[in-house]
mmCIF file of the C-alpha atoms, coordinates in Angstrom:
data_MODEL
# 
_entry.id   MODEL 
# 
loop_
_atom_site.group_PDB 
_atom_site.id 
_atom_site.type_symbol 
_atom_site.label_atom_id 
_atom_site.label_alt_id 
_atom_site.label_comp_id 
_atom_site.label_asym_id 
_atom_site.label_entity_id 
_atom_site.label_seq_id 
_atom_site.pdbx_PDB_ins_code 
_atom_site.Cartn_x 
_atom_site.Cartn_y 
_atom_site.Cartn_z 
_atom_site.occupancy 
_atom_site.B_iso_or_equiv 
_atom_site.pdbx_formal_charge 
_atom_site.auth_seq_id 
_atom_site.auth_comp_id 
_atom_site.auth_asym_id 
_atom_site.auth_atom_id 
_atom_site.pdbx_PDB_model_num 
ATOM 1   C CA . MET A 1 1   ? -3.815  -30.069 -11.138 1.00 0.00 ? 1   MET A CA 1 
ATOM 2   C CA . LYS A 1 2   ? -2.365  -26.348 -11.516 1.00 0.00 ? 2   LYS A CA 1 
ATOM 3   C CA . LYS A 1 3   ? -1.019  -24.865 -8.508  1.00 0.00 ? 3   LYS A CA 1 
ATOM 4   C CA . ILE A 1 4   ? -3.818  -22.439 -7.831  1.00 0.00 ? 4   ILE A CA 1 
ATOM 5   C CA . ILE A 1 5   ? -3.811  -19.980 -5.018  1.00 0.00 ? 5   ILE A CA 1 
ATOM 6   C CA . ILE A 1 6   ? -7.033  -18.086 -4.111  1.00 0.00 ? 6   ILE A CA 1 
ATOM 7   C CA . ILE A 1 7   ? -6.457  -14.570 -2.811  1.00 0.00 ? 7   ILE A CA 1 
ATOM 8   C CA . ASP A 1 8   ? -9.252  -12.604 -1.221  1.00 0.00 ? 8   ASP A CA 1 
ATOM 9   C CA . PHE A 1 9   ? -9.558  -8.722  -2.302  1.00 0.00 ? 9   PHE A CA 1 
ATOM 10  C CA . ASP A 1 10  ? -11.127 -6.305  0.326   1.00 0.00 ? 10  ASP A CA 1 
ATOM 11  C CA . GLY A 1 11  ? -8.984  -6.633  3.534   1.00 0.00 ? 11  GLY A CA 1 
ATOM 12  C CA . THR A 1 12  ? -6.385  -8.676  2.024   1.00 0.00 ? 12  THR A CA 1 
ATOM 13  C CA . LEU A 1 13  ? -5.091  -7.009  -0.994  1.00 0.00 ? 13  LEU A CA 1 
ATOM 14  C CA . CYS A 1 14  ? -6.494  -3.787  -0.172  1.00 0.00 ? 14  CYS A CA 1 
ATOM 15  C CA . ASP A 1 15  ? -8.046  -1.883  2.913   1.00 0.00 ? 15  ASP A CA 1 
ATOM 16  C CA . HIS A 1 16  ? -11.877 -2.505  3.395   1.00 0.00 ? 16  HIS A CA 1 
ATOM 17  C CA . ARG A 1 17  ? -13.767 0.643   1.883   1.00 0.00 ? 17  ARG A CA 1 
ATOM 18  C CA . TYR A 1 18  ? -16.641 -1.360  -0.115  1.00 0.00 ? 18  TYR A CA 1 
ATOM 19  C CA . PRO A 1 19  ? -18.185 -0.167  -2.371  1.00 0.00 ? 19  PRO A CA 1 
ATOM 20  C CA . GLU A 1 20  ? -14.960 1.808   -3.067  1.00 0.00 ? 20  GLU A CA 1 
ATOM 21  C CA . VAL A 1 21  ? -11.338 0.496   -2.953  1.00 0.00 ? 21  VAL A CA 1 
ATOM 22  C CA . GLY A 1 22  ? -9.100  1.004   -0.137  1.00 0.00 ? 22  GLY A CA 1 
ATOM 23  C CA . ARG A 1 23  ? -5.309  1.385   -0.269  1.00 0.00 ? 23  ARG A CA 1 
ATOM 24  C CA . ILE A 1 24  ? -3.127  -1.402  -1.480  1.00 0.00 ? 24  ILE A CA 1 
ATOM 25  C CA . LYS A 1 25  ? -1.799  -3.564  1.777   1.00 0.00 ? 25  LYS A CA 1 
ATOM 26  C CA . LYS A 1 26  ? 1.858   -3.248  2.284   1.00 0.00 ? 26  LYS A CA 1 
ATOM 27  C CA . GLY A 1 27  ? 3.865   -5.714  0.624   1.00 0.00 ? 27  GLY A CA 1 
ATOM 28  C CA . ALA A 1 28  ? 1.055   -7.203  -1.344  1.00 0.00 ? 28  ALA A CA 1 
ATOM 29  C CA . LYS A 1 29  ? 2.486   -6.480  -4.799  1.00 0.00 ? 29  LYS A CA 1 
ATOM 30  C CA . GLU A 1 30  ? 5.765   -8.058  -3.949  1.00 0.00 ? 30  GLU A CA 1 
ATOM 31  C CA . ALA A 1 31  ? 4.205   -11.204 -2.529  1.00 0.00 ? 31  ALA A CA 1 
ATOM 32  C CA . LEU A 1 32  ? 1.984   -11.795 -5.506  1.00 0.00 ? 32  LEU A CA 1 
ATOM 33  C CA . ARG A 1 33  ? 5.084   -11.454 -7.853  1.00 0.00 ? 33  ARG A CA 1 
ATOM 34  C CA . GLN A 1 34  ? 7.122   -13.997 -5.615  1.00 0.00 ? 34  GLN A CA 1 
ATOM 35  C CA . LEU A 1 35  ? 3.969   -16.418 -5.741  1.00 0.00 ? 35  LEU A CA 1 
ATOM 36  C CA . LYS A 1 36  ? 3.696   -15.912 -9.514  1.00 0.00 ? 36  LYS A CA 1 
ATOM 37  C CA . ASP A 1 37  ? 7.450   -16.728 -9.731  1.00 0.00 ? 37  ASP A CA 1 
ATOM 38  C CA . MET A 1 38  ? 6.886   -19.736 -7.624  1.00 0.00 ? 38  MET A CA 1 
ATOM 39  C CA . GLY A 1 39  ? 4.536   -21.025 -10.381 1.00 0.00 ? 39  GLY A CA 1 
ATOM 40  C CA . TYR A 1 40  ? 1.180   -20.279 -8.600  1.00 0.00 ? 40  TYR A CA 1 
ATOM 41  C CA . TYR A 1 41  ? -1.626  -19.557 -10.943 1.00 0.00 ? 41  TYR A CA 1 
ATOM 42  C CA . ILE A 1 42  ? -3.378  -16.642 -9.005  1.00 0.00 ? 42  ILE A CA 1 
ATOM 43  C CA . LYS A 1 43  ? -7.173  -16.253 -8.707  1.00 0.00 ? 43  LYS A CA 1 
ATOM 44  C CA . ILE A 1 44  ? -8.619  -12.977 -7.020  1.00 0.00 ? 44  ILE A CA 1 
ATOM 45  C CA . HIS A 1 45  ? -11.788 -13.777 -5.263  1.00 0.00 ? 45  HIS A CA 1 
ATOM 46  C CA . SER A 1 46  ? -14.261 -11.176 -3.475  1.00 0.00 ? 46  SER A CA 1 
ATOM 47  C CA . CYS A 1 47  ? -17.699 -11.370 -2.067  1.00 0.00 ? 47  CYS A CA 1 
ATOM 48  C CA . ARG A 1 48  ? -18.334 -7.973  -3.839  1.00 0.00 ? 48  ARG A CA 1 
ATOM 49  C CA . THR A 1 49  ? -19.111 -9.908  -7.099  1.00 0.00 ? 49  THR A CA 1 
ATOM 50  C CA . SER A 1 50  ? -21.300 -12.406 -5.401  1.00 0.00 ? 50  SER A CA 1 
ATOM 51  C CA . LYS A 1 51  ? -24.844 -12.898 -6.923  1.00 0.00 ? 51  LYS A CA 1 
ATOM 52  C CA . LEU A 1 52  ? -25.869 -13.199 -3.268  1.00 0.00 ? 52  LEU A CA 1 
ATOM 53  C CA . LEU A 1 53  ? -25.196 -9.412  -2.992  1.00 0.00 ? 53  LEU A CA 1 
ATOM 54  C CA . ASN A 1 54  ? -26.911 -8.467  -6.325  1.00 0.00 ? 54  ASN A CA 1 
ATOM 55  C CA . ASP A 1 55  ? -27.652 -10.702 -9.110  1.00 0.00 ? 55  ASP A CA 1 
ATOM 56  C CA . ASP A 1 56  ? -27.741 -8.150  -11.841 1.00 0.00 ? 56  ASP A CA 1 
ATOM 57  C CA . PRO A 1 57  ? -25.029 -8.681  -14.339 1.00 0.00 ? 57  PRO A CA 1 
ATOM 58  C CA . LYS A 1 58  ? -24.030 -4.973  -14.566 1.00 0.00 ? 58  LYS A CA 1 
ATOM 59  C CA . PHE A 1 59  ? -23.542 -4.982  -10.830 1.00 0.00 ? 59  PHE A CA 1 
ATOM 60  C CA . ILE A 1 60  ? -21.086 -8.018  -11.241 1.00 0.00 ? 60  ILE A CA 1 
ATOM 61  C CA . THR A 1 61  ? -19.460 -6.613  -14.276 1.00 0.00 ? 61  THR A CA 1 
ATOM 62  C CA . LYS A 1 62  ? -18.920 -3.078  -12.553 1.00 0.00 ? 62  LYS A CA 1 
ATOM 63  C CA . HIS A 1 63  ? -17.094 -4.570  -9.679  1.00 0.00 ? 63  HIS A CA 1 
ATOM 64  C CA . CYS A 1 64  ? -15.208 -6.798  -11.557 1.00 0.00 ? 64  CYS A CA 1 
ATOM 65  C CA . LYS A 1 65  ? -14.065 -3.716  -13.709 1.00 0.00 ? 65  LYS A CA 1 
ATOM 66  C CA . ILE A 1 66  ? -13.147 -2.016  -10.269 1.00 0.00 ? 66  ILE A CA 1 
ATOM 67  C CA . MET A 1 67  ? -11.112 -4.708  -9.174  1.00 0.00 ? 67  MET A CA 1 
ATOM 68  C CA . SER A 1 68  ? -9.312  -5.381  -12.357 1.00 0.00 ? 68  SER A CA 1 
ATOM 69  C CA . SER A 1 69  ? -8.346  -1.806  -12.746 1.00 0.00 ? 69  SER A CA 1 
ATOM 70  C CA . PHE A 1 70  ? -7.161  -1.554  -9.023  1.00 0.00 ? 70  PHE A CA 1 
ATOM 71  C CA . LEU A 1 71  ? -4.899  -4.577  -9.782  1.00 0.00 ? 71  LEU A CA 1 
ATOM 72  C CA . GLN A 1 72  ? -3.667  -3.253  -13.148 1.00 0.00 ? 72  GLN A CA 1 
ATOM 73  C CA . ASP A 1 73  ? -3.058  0.325   -11.654 1.00 0.00 ? 73  ASP A CA 1 
ATOM 74  C CA . ASN A 1 74  ? -1.061  -1.181  -8.924  1.00 0.00 ? 74  ASN A CA 1 
ATOM 75  C CA . GLU A 1 75  ? 0.763   -3.554  -11.046 1.00 0.00 ? 75  GLU A CA 1 
ATOM 76  C CA . ILE A 1 76  ? -0.408  -6.620  -8.853  1.00 0.00 ? 76  ILE A CA 1 
ATOM 77  C CA . PRO A 1 77  ? 0.111   -9.982  -11.008 1.00 0.00 ? 77  PRO A CA 1 
ATOM 78  C CA . TYR A 1 78  ? -2.821  -12.169 -11.160 1.00 0.00 ? 78  TYR A CA 1 
ATOM 79  C CA . ASP A 1 79  ? -4.444  -14.505 -13.770 1.00 0.00 ? 79  ASP A CA 1 
ATOM 80  C CA . GLU A 1 80  ? -7.966  -14.317 -13.003 1.00 0.00 ? 80  GLU A CA 1 
ATOM 81  C CA . ILE A 1 81  ? -10.755 -12.663 -11.193 1.00 0.00 ? 81  ILE A CA 1 
ATOM 82  C CA . ILE A 1 82  ? -13.370 -15.312 -10.071 1.00 0.00 ? 82  ILE A CA 1 
ATOM 83  C CA . MET A 1 83  ? -16.869 -14.655 -8.714  1.00 0.00 ? 83  MET A CA 1 
ATOM 84  C CA . GLU A 1 84  ? -17.834 -18.038 -7.535  1.00 0.00 ? 84  GLU A CA 1 
ATOM 85  C CA . THR A 1 85  ? -20.010 -18.277 -4.480  1.00 0.00 ? 85  THR A CA 1 
ATOM 86  C CA . ASP A 1 86  ? -18.982 -21.701 -3.758  1.00 0.00 ? 86  ASP A CA 1 
ATOM 87  C CA . LYS A 1 87  ? -15.493 -22.589 -2.675  1.00 0.00 ? 87  LYS A CA 1 
ATOM 88  C CA . PRO A 1 88  ? -13.173 -22.766 -5.510  1.00 0.00 ? 88  PRO A CA 1 
ATOM 89  C CA . VAL A 1 89  ? -10.620 -25.670 -5.776  1.00 0.00 ? 89  VAL A CA 1 
ATOM 90  C CA . ALA A 1 90  ? -7.082  -24.201 -4.715  1.00 0.00 ? 90  ALA A CA 1 
ATOM 91  C CA . TYR A 1 91  ? -3.752  -25.482 -3.158  1.00 0.00 ? 91  TYR A CA 1 
ATOM 92  C CA . PHE A 1 92  ? -4.020  -22.434 -0.828  1.00 0.00 ? 92  PHE A CA 1 
ATOM 93  C CA . TYR A 1 93  ? -6.619  -19.879 0.327   1.00 0.00 ? 93  TYR A CA 1 
ATOM 94  C CA . ILE A 1 94  ? -5.298  -16.397 1.564   1.00 0.00 ? 94  ILE A CA 1 
ATOM 95  C CA . ASP A 1 95  ? -8.019  -14.434 3.407   1.00 0.00 ? 95  ASP A CA 1 
ATOM 96  C CA . ASP A 1 96  ? -8.169  -11.642 6.183   1.00 0.00 ? 96  ASP A CA 1 
ATOM 97  C CA . ARG A 1 97  ? -11.211 -13.646 7.878   1.00 0.00 ? 97  ARG A CA 1 
ATOM 98  C CA . ALA A 1 98  ? -9.434  -17.059 7.417   1.00 0.00 ? 98  ALA A CA 1 
ATOM 99  C CA . ILE A 1 99  ? -8.574  -19.406 10.207  1.00 0.00 ? 99  ILE A CA 1 
ATOM 100 C CA . GLY A 1 100 ? -6.153  -22.203 9.521   1.00 0.00 ? 100 GLY A CA 1 
ATOM 101 C CA . PHE A 1 101 ? -7.124  -25.440 10.821  1.00 0.00 ? 101 PHE A CA 1 
ATOM 102 C CA . ARG A 1 102 ? -4.163  -27.303 12.350  1.00 0.00 ? 102 ARG A CA 1 
ATOM 103 C CA . ASN A 1 103 ? -5.993  -30.179 13.783  1.00 0.00 ? 103 ASN A CA 1 
ATOM 104 C CA . ASP A 1 104 ? -6.882  -28.295 17.104  1.00 0.00 ? 104 ASP A CA 1 
ATOM 105 C CA . TRP A 1 105 ? -10.462 -27.390 17.599  1.00 0.00 ? 105 TRP A CA 1 
ATOM 106 C CA . LYS A 1 106 ? -9.684  -25.586 20.753  1.00 0.00 ? 106 LYS A CA 1 
ATOM 107 C CA . GLU A 1 107 ? -7.417  -23.493 19.080  1.00 0.00 ? 107 GLU A CA 1 
ATOM 108 C CA . VAL A 1 108 ? -9.641  -22.599 16.470  1.00 0.00 ? 108 VAL A CA 1 
ATOM 109 C CA . VAL A 1 109 ? -12.343 -21.344 18.705  1.00 0.00 ? 109 VAL A CA 1 
ATOM 110 C CA . GLU A 1 110 ? -9.909  -19.328 20.798  1.00 0.00 ? 110 GLU A CA 1 
ATOM 111 C CA . GLU A 1 111 ? -8.658  -17.742 17.264  1.00 0.00 ? 111 GLU A CA 1 
ATOM 112 C CA . VAL A 1 112 ? -12.492 -16.918 16.264  1.00 0.00 ? 112 VAL A CA 1 
ATOM 113 C CA . LYS A 1 113 ? -13.000 -15.235 19.801  1.00 0.00 ? 113 LYS A CA 1 
ATOM 114 C CA . LYS A 1 114 ? -9.519  -13.108 19.214  1.00 0.00 ? 114 LYS A CA 1 
ATOM 115 C CA . MET A 1 115 ? -10.496 -12.193 15.650  1.00 0.00 ? 115 MET A CA 1 
ATOM 116 C CA . ASP A 1 116 ? -14.100 -11.410 16.508  1.00 0.00 ? 116 ASP A CA 1 
ATOM 117 C CA . SER A 1 117 ? -12.993 -8.848  19.126  1.00 0.00 ? 117 SER A CA 1 
ATOM 118 C CA . GLY A 1 118 ? -10.367 -7.286  17.159  1.00 0.00 ? 118 GLY A CA 1 
ATOM 119 C CA . TYR A 1 119 ? -11.906 -7.422  13.680  1.00 0.00 ? 119 TYR A CA 1 
ATOM 120 C CA . ASN A 1 120 ? -13.007 -3.816  12.359  1.00 0.00 ? 120 ASN A CA 1 
ATOM 121 C CA . TYR A 1 121 ? -15.482 -5.262  9.865   1.00 0.00 ? 121 TYR A CA 1 
ATOM 122 C CA . GLY A 1 122 ? -14.653 -2.825  7.027   1.00 0.00 ? 122 GLY A CA 1 
ATOM 123 C CA . ARG A 1 123 ? -14.038 0.363   9.280   1.00 0.00 ? 123 ARG A CA 1 
ATOM 124 C CA . GLU A 1 124 ? -10.670 2.514   8.874   1.00 0.00 ? 124 GLU A CA 1 
ATOM 125 C CA . GLU A 1 125 ? -7.655  0.448   9.532   1.00 0.00 ? 125 GLU A CA 1 
# 
């Protein structure tokens, strides 16, 4: 299996500004370069390309182009932009809304409470 890493776009590589694209997150370009050097195949994933939002192929293509332009303009290395609505197979997932499971459900619930109370849901960072 390829060493695949899935990285969320909005809120992880850039600030939330949907349908626009926010500023690049500090350290994102350097981190993805390091991951690439470590041999990871980098897939960029975003709900903005989900058929659940809009199943018009023009809508999906438009947002893929927006993401691709942002990545290229900021010299962010990646291998693929994916539009899957199901969870893609990967070694690791990096997402601003993710909660790591470390075999402790009480810890998970506490993290959900903490994230829910502090998450800005797309407002200015």
